[in-house]
VEXFIFI-201772 format. One record per residue (C-alpha): residue number from 1; x negated, y, z negated. Coordinates in steps of 0.5 Angstrom, whole numbers, plus 500, padded with zeros to 3 digits. Each point is the difference from the previous one (the first is absolute). Layout:
NUM|X|Y|Z
...
! end
This chain:
1|757|350|628
2|501|504|507
3|505|506|499
4|506|499|504
5|503|503|507
6|505|503|494
7|495|502|495
8|497|504|505
9|505|503|503
10|503|503|493
11|492|502|499
12|500|504|507
13|507|503|499
14|497|502|493
15|494|503|502
16|504|504|507
17|505|503|495
18|497|502|493
19|505|505|499
20|506|496|500
21|496|494|497
22|500|496|507
23|508|501|502
24|499|502|508
25|501|507|502
26|501|501|507
27|494|502|504
28|505|503|506
29|504|505|496
30|497|499|493
31|507|497|497
32|498|496|494
33|507|496|500
34|498|494|505
35|502|492|499
36|495|494|502
37|503|496|505
38|497|493|497
39|500|496|506
40|496|504|504
41|496|504|495
42|502|507|502
43|502|505|497
44|508|505|502
45|500|507|499
46|507|501|497
47|499|507|503
48|498|500|508
49|501|492|500
50|493|499|503
51|497|494|498
52|492|499|497
53|495|496|498
54|495|500|495
55|495|502|504
56|503|504|504
57|496|507|501
58|494|498|497
59|493|498|502
60|504|492|500
61|505|502|505
62|503|494|504
63|496|495|496
64|499|494|501
65|497|496|495
66|504|498|493
67|499|506|494
68|496|496|496
69|495|499|505
70|500|508|501
71|499|500|492
72|494|494|500
73|497|505|506
74|500|506|495
75|497|495|493
76|494|498|505
77|499|507|502
78|500|503|494
79|496|495|496
80|494|500|505
81|495|506|498
82|496|501|506
83|506|498|505
84|503|494|503
85|499|497|507
86|507|498|504
87|497|493|501
88|499|499|492
89|507|503|500
90|503|496|505
91|497|493|497
92|503|503|493
93|506|501|501
94|502|495|506
95|501|505|505
96|497|501|507
97|494|504|501
98|504|506|505
99|505|500|494
100|494|502|494
101|497|504|505
102|505|505|501
103|503|499|493
104|494|502|497
105|499|507|505
106|507|502|499
107|498|499|492
108|494|505|502
109|504|505|504
110|506|501|494
111|493|501|495
112|497|505|506
113|507|504|500
114|500|501|492
115|492|504|500
116|501|505|505
117|501|505|495
118|496|499|494
119|497|506|497
120|493|499|495
121|497|505|495
122|495|500|495
123|494|496|502
124|500|498|507
125|495|496|503
126|500|500|508
127|497|494|505
128|499|498|507
129|499|493|502
130|501|497|508
131|505|493|501
132|503|497|505
133|498|499|508
134|495|495|502
135|493|500|505
136|499|494|502
137|492|499|499
138|495|499|505
139|499|492|503
140|493|500|502
141|496|502|494
142|493|504|501
143|500|499|507
144|507|501|502
145|503|507|501
146|501|505|494
147|506|499|495
148|506|506|501
149|499|506|497
150|508|503|501
151|504|500|493
152|506|497|500
153|500|500|493
154|505|506|496
155|499|502|493
156|504|500|494
157|500|506|496
158|502|499|494
159|501|505|494
160|501|498|492
161|502|503|494
162|496|498|494
163|505|496|496
164|506|501|506
165|502|498|506
166|496|498|507
167|501|504|507
168|498|497|507
169|500|504|506
170|497|496|507
171|496|505|504
172|495|499|506
173|494|502|496
174|499|505|494
175|500|506|503
176|501|507|497
177|507|501|503
178|503|494|497
179|497|500|493
180|503|507|499
181|507|499|503
182|500|493|496
183|497|504|493
184|506|506|501
185|505|495|500
186|498|496|495
187|496|503|495
188|503|505|496
189|495|507|500
190|498|500|492
191|497|493|501
192|493|498|499
193|497|496|506
194|495|495|501
195|496|498|507
196|493|498|503
197|496|504|504
198|504|499|506
199|500|507|504
200|508|499|501
201|500|501|493
202|497|506|500
203|507|504|501
204|502|498|494
205|496|505|496
206|505|506|502
207|505|497|497
208|499|496|495
209|495|499|494
210|496|495|503
211|494|496|498
212|495|496|505
213|496|493|498
214|494|498|504
215|501|493|501
216|493|499|503
217|498|501|492
218|505|498|496
219|506|497|500
220|502|506|493
221|496|506|498
222|505|500|494
223|504|504|503
224|502|499|507
225|502|494|502
226|505|496|505
227|499|493|498
228|508|499|499
229|501|502|508
230|495|495|500
231|502|495|497
232|507|500|504
233|496|500|507
234|497|494|496
235|506|496|499
236|502|502|507
237|493|498|503
238|502|493|496
239|506|499|503
240|498|501|507
241|495|495|499
242|503|495|496
243|508|500|501
244|501|504|507
245|493|499|504
246|502|505|505
247|505|506|500
248|503|503|506
249|499|508|499
250|507|500|503
251|503|497|492
252|493|503|496
253|504|506|497
254|505|494|497
255|495|495|498
256|497|507|497
257|506|502|496
258|501|492|498
259|493|500|497
260|501|507|497
261|506|498|496
262|498|493|498
263|494|505|497
264|505|504|496
265|504|495|497
266|494|496|499
267|501|500|492
268|508|499|501
269|504|493|499
270|502|496|505
271|507|500|499
272|501|508|501
273|495|501|506
274|505|494|503
275|506|504|498
276|497|506|504
277|498|497|505
278|507|497|501
279|503|507|499
280|495|503|505
281|502|495|505
282|507|500|499
283|500|508|500
284|497|500|507
285|504|500|506
286|499|495|506
287|493|500|503
288|499|502|507
289|493|498|500
290|502|493|498
291|506|499|505
292|498|495|506
293|493|499|497
294|498|494|503
295|502|502|507
296|496|507|499
297|505|504|500
298|504|505|496
299|508|501|501
! end
């Protein structure tokens, strides 16, 4: 049975204002005495007298779809193990491709905004892989021009705490300066770090206890390995190839954060993840990137 719009409204209210058990709190002055204008589905604050909707000031600001459609999209989003395409969402929910495309990016933006201050400790693996961009192959075979060697992809540096969280950062390439800056911010100093033999990770020896693995010889030597970090990259590569097909460098950070969140919550039930993603979206301010999106502008 399909959820009614009244049920969707109640669900949104409960997830947006859990501290007051779904009773509206004014986003303008913070007053908790608000009443509902039933004919318009809008609230009016008894203190500042301003009106607001249930999506005002959130990532769903200026919502045009029905609330139950937003909840349906979130349910599809969290249920997909390796991501879901906008075209698939548009077919399943019966909304336009443009609406699905923007809504999925808004959810990624909400997730990305909650992952900037994660600190890892204990045993931490670090590894990088390249995504995004596109170099068109030459058309001419052996007799044609040589393929362009210009690299347009960017590196997603991944830090994984064993049994813990995942942190992703987009950098131009694996290099000493970025690796050290990211490690200082996200890895506690008394941690043990595992990395491969790439020269960018040499700088970590001065700050952490570091074990290295030479992948030319083995995946693990019994002490050092980066298998969990590489498992993340395998999931993201499958998402890129099987779902998104091509990831824009402009939004690579958001895609990486989405896959990192999925990886961290892979053993958590869907109901909990659904509530978490909805609460993150409702706690995220209105997007500046995705206003006026189809006109290629930001307002």
